[in-house]
Each structure stands twice: as C-alpha cells, then as structure tokens.
VOGU-3710 file (C-alpha; in Angstrom, 3 decimals, decimal comma):
1> xxxxxxxxxx> -36,630/-19,719/10,342  -38,174/-16,324/9,834  -40,806/-15,384/12,247  -44,407/-15,237/11,020  -46,235/-12,106/12,053  -49,490/-10,342/11,506  -50,388/-9,479/7,803  -53,117/-6,877/8,697  -51,218/-3,710/7,611  -49,881/-5,379/4,477
11> xxxxxxxxxx> -53,262/-6,698/3,586  -54,535/-3,109/3,611  -51,822/-1,956/1,281  -52,476/-4,816/-1,054  -56,193/-4,253/-1,063  -55,757/-0,651/-2,058  -53,348/-1,538/-4,805  -55,629/-4,235/-6,126  -58,714/-1,900/-6,140  -56,718/0,820/-7,886
21> xxxxxxxxxx> -54,808/-1,113/-10,560  -56,085/-4,650/-11,051  -59,943/-4,970/-11,082  -62,389/-3,332/-8,680  -65,235/-5,680/-7,649  -68,484/-3,829/-7,161  -70,651/-2,056/-9,760  -69,991/1,248/-8,186  -66,263/0,900/-8,212  -64,426/3,423/-10,359
31> xxxxxxxxxx> -61,779/1,410/-12,215  -62,098/-1,907/-14,037  -59,479/-3,749/-16,085  -60,515/-5,276/-19,457  -59,397/-6,664/-22,780  -61,895/-6,468/-25,705  -61,459/-7,570/-29,341  -62,803/-5,754/-32,446  -64,910/-8,988/-33,071  -65,581/-12,089/-30,921
41> xxxxxxxxxx> -66,590/-14,489/-33,761  -65,482/-14,475/-37,415  -65,780/-16,591/-40,579  -63,457/-17,280/-43,411  -60,003/-18,914/-43,870  -58,050/-16,140/-42,247  -58,795/-12,975/-40,384  -57,232/-10,208/-38,295  -58,576/-8,574/-35,147  -57,557/-5,515/-33,237
51> xxxxxxxxxx> -57,561/-5,707/-29,488  -57,899/-2,903/-26,916  -56,808/-3,202/-23,284  -57,269/-0,575/-20,557  -58,406/0,159/-17,004  -61,366/2,534/-17,211  -64,110/4,286/-15,369  -66,657/3,182/-18,004  -66,501/-0,367/-19,296  -64,879/-0,606/-22,710
61> xxxxxxxxxx> -64,277/3,201/-22,960  -60,543/3,891/-22,488  -60,524/6,858/-20,101  -58,157/6,169/-17,282  -54,832/4,268/-17,843  -53,685/1,655/-20,398  -53,232/-2,125/-19,844  -49,606/-3,098/-19,591  -48,305/-4,693/-22,801  -45,394/-6,821/-21,464
71> xxxxxxxxxx> -47,409/-9,818/-20,207  -49,816/-10,397/-23,194  -50,325/-14,037/-24,137  -52,193/-15,497/-27,102  -53,167/-19,214/-27,186  -54,031/-20,543/-30,542  -56,732/-23,230/-31,245  -54,064/-25,908/-31,334  -52,793/-24,870/-27,954  -49,633/-23,228/-29,255
81> xxxxxxxxxx> -48,615/-19,657/-28,501  -49,585/-17,010/-30,907  -48,134/-13,681/-31,888  -48,874/-10,116/-30,791  -48,353/-7,633/-33,646  -48,464/-3,935/-33,941  -48,648/-3,295/-30,263  -48,691/0,311/-29,139  -49,451/1,979/-25,796  -51,047/5,278/-25,604
91> xxxxxxxxxx> -52,064/7,479/-22,628  -55,397/5,614/-22,155  -55,177/2,283/-23,852  -52,978/-0,425/-25,236  -53,727/-1,676/-28,795  -52,450/-4,697/-30,731  -53,365/-7,025/-33,588  -53,685/-10,759/-33,770  -53,705/-12,791/-36,926  -56,297/-15,613/-36,908
101> xxxxxxxxxx> -54,966/-18,210/-39,346  -56,216/-21,361/-37,709  -59,884/-22,402/-37,356  -61,152/-22,533/-33,823  -60,957/-20,482/-30,611  -58,167/-18,240/-29,415  -57,526/-17,065/-25,932  -56,195/-13,623/-25,489  -54,907/-12,863/-22,027  -52,868/-10,435/-19,911
111> xxxxxxxxxx> -51,254/-11,827/-16,730  -49,216/-9,932/-14,179  -47,992/-10,165/-10,453  -46,720/-7,544/-8,098  -45,039/-8,366/-4,745  -45,332/-6,399/-1,471  -42,971/-6,802/1,434  -43,061/-5,256/4,963  -40,650/-5,634/7,818  -39,369/-3,822/10,905
121> xxxxxxxxxx> -36,023/-2,187/10,923  -34,652/-0,048/13,655  -38,060/0,381/15,156  -39,562/1,600/11,869  -41,838/-0,134/9,320  -40,230/-0,574/5,980  -42,119/-1,382/2,742  -41,135/-2,436/-0,707  -43,058/-3,441/-3,785  -41,822/-4,761/-7,178
131> xxxxxxxxxx> -41,195/-7,976/-8,969  -39,879/-10,982/-7,115  -36,525/-10,603/-8,747  -36,265/-6,963/-7,560  -37,140/-7,996/-3,972  -34,435/-10,865/-4,009  -31,789/-8,771/-5,498  -32,433/-6,017/-3,012  -32,034/-8,357/-0,112  -35,654/-7,672/1,021
141> xxxxxxxxxx> -36,521/-11,357/1,605  -33,507/-11,835/3,913  -34,885/-9,487/6,598  -36,132/-11,162/9,797  -39,898/-11,113/10,226  -40,471/-10,013/6,671  -44,224/-10,324/5,537  -44,602/-10,988/1,876  -47,800/-10,641/-0,309  -48,399/-11,273/-3,956
151> xxxxxxxxxx> -51,041/-9,781/-6,085  -51,695/-11,754/-9,256  -54,119/-11,159/-12,076  -55,481/-12,815/-15,124  -57,486/-10,689/-17,685  -58,799/-12,475/-20,796  -61,232/-12,867/-23,616  -61,888/-15,455/-26,315  -62,218/-15,004/-30,143  -63,374/-17,869/-32,621
161> xxxxxxxxxx> -62,717/-18,045/-36,264  -65,107/-20,570/-37,869  -66,329/-23,405/-35,525  -65,343/-23,084/-31,863  -63,127/-25,684/-30,074  -61,927/-25,996/-26,568  -58,151/-26,538/-26,628  -57,451/-22,844/-25,649  -59,961/-23,014/-22,948  -57,940/-25,461/-20,800
171> xxxxxxxxxx> -56,998/-24,014/-17,468  -53,228/-23,516/-16,632  -53,647/-24,631/-13,021  -52,145/-21,329/-11,785  -53,989/-18,675/-9,908  -57,639/-17,797/-10,255  -59,210/-19,022/-13,556  -62,520/-19,799/-15,154  -63,276/-23,065/-16,856  -66,151/-22,585/-19,288
181> xxxxxxxxxx> -68,890/-25,103/-19,291  -70,721/-22,905/-21,872  -68,274/-21,826/-24,646  -67,528/-18,111/-24,230  -68,374/-17,544/-27,949  -71,670/-19,385/-27,640  -73,520/-17,331/-25,025  -77,064/-16,294/-26,135  -79,559/-13,941/-24,678  -82,286/-15,660/-22,692
191> xxxxxxxxxx> -80,205/-18,929/-22,308  -78,236/-20,004/-19,212  -74,433/-19,868/-19,328  -72,246/-21,842/-16,988  -68,709/-21,566/-15,767  -66,459/-23,039/-13,036  -64,087/-20,950/-10,949  -60,736/-22,616/-10,235  -57,990/-21,644/-7,749  -54,695/-23,249/-8,628
201> xxxxxxxxxx> -56,559/-25,948/-10,612  -59,194/-26,770/-7,866  -62,821/-25,714/-7,646  -63,202/-22,416/-5,823  -66,246/-22,401/-3,672  -67,947/-19,392/-2,086  -66,302/-16,644/-4,219  -68,252/-13,658/-5,295  -68,520/-13,149/-9,116  -69,721/-9,897/-10,525
211> xxxxxxxxxx> -71,146/-9,705/-14,041  -71,668/-6,237/-15,584  -73,346/-5,278/-18,857  -70,758/-3,287/-20,732  -71,027/0,133/-22,418  -72,511/1,482/-19,235  -71,514/4,947/-20,244  -74,832/5,220/-22,047  -76,960/3,377/-19,578  -79,207/5,147/-17,089
221> xxxxxxxxxx> -78,088/2,635/-14,415  -75,342/0,089/-14,355  -76,752/-3,382/-15,049  -74,946/-5,863/-12,870  -75,420/-8,964/-10,781  -73,345/-10,655/-8,057  -73,210/-14,517/-7,881  -71,571/-16,895/-5,408  -69,795/-19,923/-6,744  -71,142/-23,232/-5,545
231> xxxxxxxxxx> -69,291/-26,006/-3,688  -67,973/-27,250/-7,069  -66,973/-23,819/-8,064  -69,772/-23,419/-10,604  -71,815/-20,395/-11,343  -74,815/-20,063/-13,683  -76,551/-16,922/-15,068  -78,958/-16,032/-17,911  -78,131/-12,798/-19,748  -81,328/-11,043/-20,970
241> xxxxxxxxxx> -79,648/-8,439/-23,362  -77,220/-8,792/-26,283  -73,900/-6,943/-26,002  -70,517/-7,003/-24,411  -70,294/-8,130/-20,717  -67,525/-7,998/-18,001  -67,128/-10,713/-15,436  -64,770/-10,470/-12,348  -63,864/-12,315/-9,214  -61,082/-12,363/-6,564
251> xxxxxxxxxx> -59,750/-14,831/-4,024  -57,131/-14,932/-1,217  -54,550/-17,666/-0,697  -51,560/-18,649/1,213  -48,226/-19,814/-0,164  -44,495/-19,669/0,584  -41,649/-17,991/-1,237  -37,964/-18,495/-0,342  -39,016/-19,792/3,115  -41,221/-16,654/3,727
261> xxxxxxxxxx> -44,954/-17,071/4,348  -46,910/-15,237/1,662  -50,415/-14,212/1,370  -51,869/-13,928/-2,073  -54,592/-11,798/-3,732  -55,822/-13,430/-6,962  -58,016/-11,715/-9,479  -59,746/-12,751/-12,649  -61,641/-10,913/-15,330  -63,320/-11,915/-18,595
271> xxxxxxx> -64,848/-9,973/-21,378  -67,340/-11,815/-23,470  -70,250/-11,088/-25,911  -73,877/-12,135/-25,725  -75,713/-12,541/-29,023  -79,225/-13,392/-30,277  -80,129/-17,033/-30,334
//
C-alpha cells in the first residue's frame, strides 16, 4: 500500500495551473475559458451555427489562447452525439460549425482533464503532469508515496432550434455540472433563473458561483455577482440586462486511481444569453 502524504505543495501547483488554463474564479481574474455560439436560439427546419472557443482576458473576445479542440462534444436534442464540422484552431481561438437538423436543444461542451504527480526520489522532489495514460506508461504511479491530483473541467453552452426540450440538459453524473431548472435558452431580463450544481451527480452545497455580464471590454466596470449554492445545490439570480453571460464555479474532491489517493479540482463554466421578456 502506498503511503499517503501531504498534498500541500501539489495543491499549490494545481491551483496555479487551474487559474492559468481552466477558468479563473473572480471578476478581476485575467483569464476565463468560454464557448460561445453565433446564435443561441433559431427557428426553421434546419440551421447552422459557428462556435468560438477561447481563453481570454476579456469575455468573448479572443485575445489570449485558443480552446483545445480534441475534447469537443455535441449532444443533440434526442440525446445522441452530434458532429463537429470545419474545426480550425488559430493563435487566439478555436472555431467550428454545428449543423442543427433536429428540433430542440443542443448542448455543446468541451471537457478535459490533466493529471499532476509528485513524489520523493533520492531526496529530491519529482513532479510530472500529463494524461493518465502518460503517467501510467512512464511508471509514475508505481513510485512509493506518490501524490496524485486531477484537474478536470467542463465548459459548455446550449443552443435551441425551434421549441426547447430538456434531453440534452441531463447531467452525466461525472465531475462538476449544472442542472438547469430554468432552461438556458429561456432566461429573461428581470426574471429569476434557477440552476442546481452537482458534483458527481449529487447536489453540491456551499460552492461559490460567479456570474459575469459578457462583453466587458466595453464596460466601464465589470458587472459580476458571486452566489453560494444552497444545501440542495441550487442557486437563483435575476439578470437585469440583456446580453451574453458567463457563469463559473469550482470544487475539490477526493478519489483513488490505481490504488493511489487522488485529490481533484473540478471546474465548470457556462455561457448563456439573456433576452427581453
């Protein structure tokens, strides 16, 4: 049995990586990860949308680094997987198209995970990061006293063709997620919107949730609010202005991988639109 030791130094490494490359919680933070479609609601029998993904200093303006494109997922209104088309990654953003040929709501998401390992060898601290497969093949998990952490994210948005439905809104039960009580494509200025935070399928209480009005590049001051999820994981807020918004939260957890105790940092972000009632 591998000895369990302190995670303090590895926690610092993971926190820095999360702040830099996943999503920074706090309105004054420099970099935030997002996905935003060319339209959130459409009508007709069939439509196309173009989706941008990036990590940026200003919300929805690509000016830092692109979103990775190897973990993009589209869930169609019937719950089946959809296709990513014409994907391309430039210096500041990733762009791709999605064909909407079913009536209802689509979920467009990017998920990813990065593992961090730390152990002592010949009196020196050794650190590695990469995919789980890379750590396994490199023999990292076999070291005595190895400390393991996993940083996992979910970045998503919703788009509806015609009347909204809820099939694509169903949680996966993995990581940090948001279960909408108010449909993400039915959020109106001056009316309350409600969501439930879930961690591995269970209500996540006491988590901070930041909601930021987008397009802050042109605002005199960043418009944001921070909420705390209730005992049942729920949050409620009433947006006062129309436009695009960014919601983010993060949580810590504990798990085990290949017999090694593992700490987890889970992050979630959502881009949504508020319209006139």
